[in-house]
Phi, psi and omega in degrees: 000314180296319178296324177296317178295321180297315180297320180296318179295318180296320177296319180295317179295322178296317178296320179295319178297321178296320179294317180295326178294339180263011181234150163246141185208162174217153181227144180219143171232144182208161174201135180205150173216152187200144175222149177265001184230323184276139172268177187297315185294314179295320179298317179295322179294320179294326182279316187262341183093159180140178181280127182262119178285142183298329181296327178293319178295316180296322180294318179294320179295321179294321179293325180290323181062224179262009180272168172289133172284151183213148173215134180219154177218153179210136177208158179166185178212144181213146176236127175247138181225159179210135179282143176280340179272145180285157181275112181052237183253019180261178176266000181278161179235147173293144177212171179183180179201157170209149183187177180227136184215147175230136185221139179219153183211127178230135178221149181208151177278160176302323181293321178295321177301314180295317181297324182285317189261328185233356182082189185250021182300324180272005184244013184296137178083012179218156180275129174267132182258127181247004185304135173090351176298138192205152172220129177208148180209153182205144176228131182213159175237150180216157172219127185224156178218148182191206183230146176238136184238220184297141179058026178066019173290136187218157177221128182234143172240129187221168176258136181235141176235111179273116186287319178206158182199131178227137180218119178228137185208142170266107181286313176220130179205132179221148182218135184216132171231129183286167185296333178278357180053040177234007173210151184217145175217141180208148179224136181216127172227122182193187182205162171218125184225155178202158177269130180290332177227173181298150180254143180241147179190197182228153179215165179233132170243136183215149176221140175225129185237126175262108180227119180225137178294327182277348180265136182277015182213171176226147180228137183229140179227128182227140173237128182234140172058038176275107183178199185215163173226153176246118184258116175285145176056058176281129180244134180224130173259125180242142178232137178209097187212160178235132179243130176224135179227152172223124185068230181256010184262132174265127178212140180168164181302119176078006184217128172203161180298320181294318182295318180294319181294333179266006178063025177260336185289331182298320179296329178285332182279321187255140173244123181258123180238126177243121180252141179297332175199162178209133180264129180222152179281148172282155176284085183283165178217141177244126179243135174229130182225150183228130181239130180229124181285138175257351180182182181293341184231013182216164181195171181236133185237146173227137179217143176228141181229136179229139178111206181057027181066011180294136181295328176222156178301152177255132181236143180223141174216146183190177182244137178232153181208141174277137181237107184071202182266345187242344186249146171216138184216161180202160174235149184220160165246132183240135178223151176088202189072233176261359186227183180263191183300130179209160180269163175210158179213154179212158177215144181228130177244132185231133170255106188308133177080357183234290183199171179214147176238141175226136177238127179238128181232129179251121175049060187294335184247011178069036180274355190301318181189181176298327177254084189240041177288109180163147175217160176206137178214138177226132177238126184233136175241136181232127176270113186272000000 
């Protein structure tokens, strides 16, 4: 029995090795987080807990200015593969990918930041605007298959399973306390929704590469995670209420001290909606990059990215150079996304005919700006 199992395992490994020999593939893992308002120390305290010094709050508020504050994170792993054999009688090759990814996005107005960390003492006599403040996060896995053709241009159609998803937003919100601190008014309309179970859907990944021997440049266009999911048992809590006070008395539609103490007011404030299913778009991303050679061993690159829930597009530009026969390295400046201007660097080592490794690091020392809460790292392996 044991010899039979051993022979079966050896046969399976031989078949797997034969399949791998007929494929070229690459794998990448990454993780990054970034904010345009929080610095490293305040960000770590919010995540890990601890005493928050007022100077950290003031510095973050000053960095945010009158813009929306933002924080985003992304992590995951992906494997891309391509067959060395052509598809039937065409020049195309089978290709595909599978991976797991997690994405998050948080945004807040300057007034909401002040109300949370310092109160409204400096806002008396004016309306605070909370519109657009938001929290959302999503984790999903995908598996796709397609064809790759000339210049490595490829098109994939895949199945996606979103493991969890949360979306909360203040659509309209205002808050007012008069200078005498004896009256208050507030208005809030918003929602918080989530899927009770996993969501299933479809997505498209596509790449188009312009590569010509007679052209002194290269252009690349990529679309990732363009698709939708259908979520069974979608639950959403909605709030739409007005609060008005005079003196120490709370009065307003659906809200009073007596109602809250008797646990009746909450039902008047919140509306619970449960849908048997809900169709939603995936957080897709569009990448466009331009490469221009400056010499036989160096070049200049420009890249722009839109989507992925980023509050503003992310742009990168940098210089790259080959070092010897096996090394290539580059430095970049990155702007946008969830953060401000920051540096990045990468290095690639290649063993011809076998494999290559690449390491990409974004703002490793927090040099990006005064508000530089964020790190980014990507590790990629390529089977040549």
